[in-house]
C-alpha positions in Angstrom: 9.7 135.1 219.2 12.1 132.3 220.2 16.0 132.9 219.9 15.9 129.8 217.6 13.3 131.6 215.0 16.3 133.7 214.9 18.8 131.6 214.2 16.9 129.8 211.7 16.3 133.2 209.6 18.7 134.1 209.6 20.1 130.9 207.7 17.8 130.6 205.6 18.8 133.9 204.1 21.9 132.0 203.3 20.6 129.9 200.6 24.2 129.7 198.9 27.5 127.2 200.0 29.6 129.3 201.6 33.3 127.7 200.3 36.5 128.1 202.8 39.1 130.9 201.1 41.9 132.7 201.5 43.0 135.0 199.3 44.6 139.0 199.5 42.1 141.1 198.2 42.9 145.4 197.9 39.4 147.4 198.7 38.9 150.5 196.4 37.0 152.8 198.5 36.7 156.3 197.4 40.2 157.3 196.5 41.6 155.2 198.8 42.8 151.1 198.1 42.9 149.3 201.3 44.8 145.9 202.1 42.1 143.0 203.1 41.7 139.0 203.0 39.0 136.7 202.4 37.8 134.1 204.5 35.0 132.5 203.0 33.2 133.0 199.2 29.9 132.0 197.9 27.9 133.3 194.9 26.4 136.3 196.8 28.8 137.2 199.4 32.1 136.9 201.1 33.7 137.4 204.4 36.4 139.7 204.2 38.7 139.9 207.0 39.7 143.1 207.6 40.3 145.0 210.8 39.1 148.6 209.7 35.7 147.2 208.4 33.6 150.0 206.7 30.0 150.7 207.8 27.0 148.7 206.9 25.5 150.0 203.9 29.1 150.7 202.1 29.7 149.9 198.8 33.1 149.3 197.1 35.0 148.0 194.6 37.2 144.6 195.1 39.7 142.9 193.9 40.9 139.4 194.8 44.2 138.7 194.6 44.4 135.6 192.1 46.4 134.7 189.2 44.1 136.8 186.9 42.2 139.6 189.2 39.2 139.0 189.8 37.2 142.7 190.2 33.6 142.2 192.4 30.8 144.8 193.6 30.5 144.9 197.0 28.0 146.5 199.4 28.6 145.4 203.2 25.9 143.5 205.5 27.4 142.9 208.5 30.0 143.6 210.8 31.8 141.4 213.5 33.9 143.9 215.6 37.1 142.9 215.5 37.4 140.4 212.6 35.8 142.1 209.4 32.5 142.4 207.4 30.5 140.0 204.9 29.2 141.7 202.0 26.8 141.4 199.4 28.6 140.3 195.9 27.2 141.9 192.3 29.4 140.6 189.4 29.0 142.4 186.0 29.0 140.2 183.2 32.0 138.8 181.6 35.0 138.0 182.1 35.2 138.7 185.8 32.1 137.2 186.4 33.3 134.6 184.5 36.2 134.0 186.9 34.7 134.4 189.7 32.4 130.8 188.7 34.7 129.5 187.8 36.7 129.8 191.5 33.4 129.1 192.9 33.4 125.9 190.5 36.4 124.9 191.6 36.3 125.1 195.7 33.1 123.1 195.4 34.5 120.0 193.5 37.3 120.5 196.0 35.0 119.6 198.9 33.3 116.0 197.3 
């Protein structure tokens, strides 16, 4: 398998469009609250810029600091040393899911 095969396989996993989006983020991890920021978001994930990323497989709750906070459950999928971590996002049904979907809709409309 050549390196081109690996690249195409990685891009296949990213079926949801990503939108460049910067916002402050609070990570609840155990009893600690860590501060970070987003680099991009999609319907199923985001990249969190952090000097001290968690490890692959770590789960945590994050709060996007917007006009109205948006809570998302995250699981670390990849690490970029010195930059941060790519996470999968899970939304529970309700107001936080709607706020996140509204955010994505507004980002997709600004690109057209």
